[in-house]
C-alpha positions as CSV (number, residue, x, y, z in Angstrom):
1,M,0.0,0.0,0.0
2,P,1.4,3.4,-0.9
3,R,2.6,5.6,2.0
4,D,-0.1,8.3,1.5
5,M,-2.8,5.6,1.8
6,R,-1.3,4.2,5.0
7,D,-1.3,7.8,6.4
8,F,-4.9,8.3,5.2
9,N,-6.0,5.0,6.8
10,K,-4.2,5.9,10.1
11,K,-5.8,9.3,10.2
12,L,-9.2,7.8,9.3
13,T,-8.9,5.2,12.1
14,Q,-8.0,7.9,14.7
15,M,-10.9,10.1,13.7
16,A,-13.3,7.2,13.7
17,G,-13.2,7.2,17.5
18,N,-16.1,5.2,18.9
19,I,-17.6,4.4,15.5
20,Q,-15.2,1.5,15.0
21,P,-15.4,1.0,11.2
22,S,-14.2,-2.4,10.1
23,Q,-11.0,-2.8,8.1
24,G,-13.1,-3.4,5.0
25,E,-15.0,-0.2,5.5
26,L,-11.7,1.7,6.0
27,D,-10.4,0.2,2.8
28,Q,-13.6,1.2,1.0
29,F,-13.3,4.8,2.3
30,G,-9.7,4.9,1.2
31,E,-10.6,3.7,-2.3
32,L,-13.3,6.3,-2.5
33,Y,-10.8,8.9,-1.4
34,K,-8.4,8.0,-4.1
35,K,-11.1,7.8,-6.8
36,Y,-12.7,11.2,-6.0
37,K,-10.0,13.3,-4.5
38,N,-9.3,15.2,-7.8
39,K,-12.8,15.3,-9.2
40,S,-15.0,18.4,-9.2
41,Q,-18.4,18.5,-7.5
42,R,-20.0,18.5,-10.9
43,E,-18.1,15.3,-12.0
44,I,-19.0,13.6,-8.7
45,E,-22.7,14.5,-9.0
46,E,-22.9,13.3,-12.7
47,E,-21.3,10.0,-11.7
48,M,-23.6,9.6,-8.7
49,N,-26.7,10.3,-10.8
50,H,-25.6,7.7,-13.4
51,L,-24.9,5.1,-10.7
52,M,-28.2,5.7,-8.8
53,G,-30.2,3.6,-11.2
54,Q,-27.9,0.7,-10.9
55,F,-28.2,0.3,-7.1
56,S,-30.7,-2.0,-5.4
57,R,-32.6,-0.6,-2.4
58,T,-30.3,-2.7,-0.1
59,E,-27.2,-1.3,-1.7
60,K,-28.5,2.2,-1.3
61,D,-29.3,1.6,2.3
62,N,-25.8,0.2,2.9
63,L,-24.2,3.2,1.3
64,V,-26.3,5.6,3.4
65,R,-25.2,3.8,6.6
66,K,-21.5,4.2,5.5
67,L,-22.0,7.8,4.6
68,Y,-23.5,8.5,8.1
69,K,-20.4,6.8,9.6
70,L,-18.1,8.9,7.5
71,K,-19.9,12.1,8.6
72,E,-19.6,11.1,12.3
73,M,-15.8,10.9,12.1
74,E,-14.8,14.1,13.8
75,G,-12.3,16.3,12.0
76,L,-12.3,14.2,8.8
77,L,-14.6,16.4,6.7
78,D,-15.0,20.1,6.4
79,D,-18.4,21.8,6.2
80,A,-18.5,21.8,2.4
81,Q,-17.7,18.1,2.3
82,K,-20.3,17.3,4.9
83,R,-22.9,19.2,2.8
84,K,-21.9,17.0,-0.2
85,V,-22.3,13.8,1.9
86,D,-25.7,15.1,3.0
87,M,-26.6,15.5,-0.7
88,F,-25.6,12.0,-1.4
89,I,-27.5,10.6,1.5
90,Q,-30.6,12.5,0.3
91,L,-30.2,11.1,-3.2
92,L,-29.6,7.6,-2.0
93,S,-32.6,7.8,0.4
94,Q,-35.1,8.4,-2.4
């Protein structure tokens, strides 16, 4: 694993606090971080809208739970990022 991903996973684990995400969830967050870190909000929204139709209700519910966990990790997201996560939660909850 590249050094920057180890650092990211370490920071993510520290910020998770009492939430205690599994190693699999930490790995998924890391993959999402790598995938979206250089994309604009417009690009992310377009991809999300495209993917929405491909998810089952169960998959959407699982993603919503993970996004809530991500939001609860103190100090990980700034206010703008939290608003984006809220938007995704709203889209997935429809």
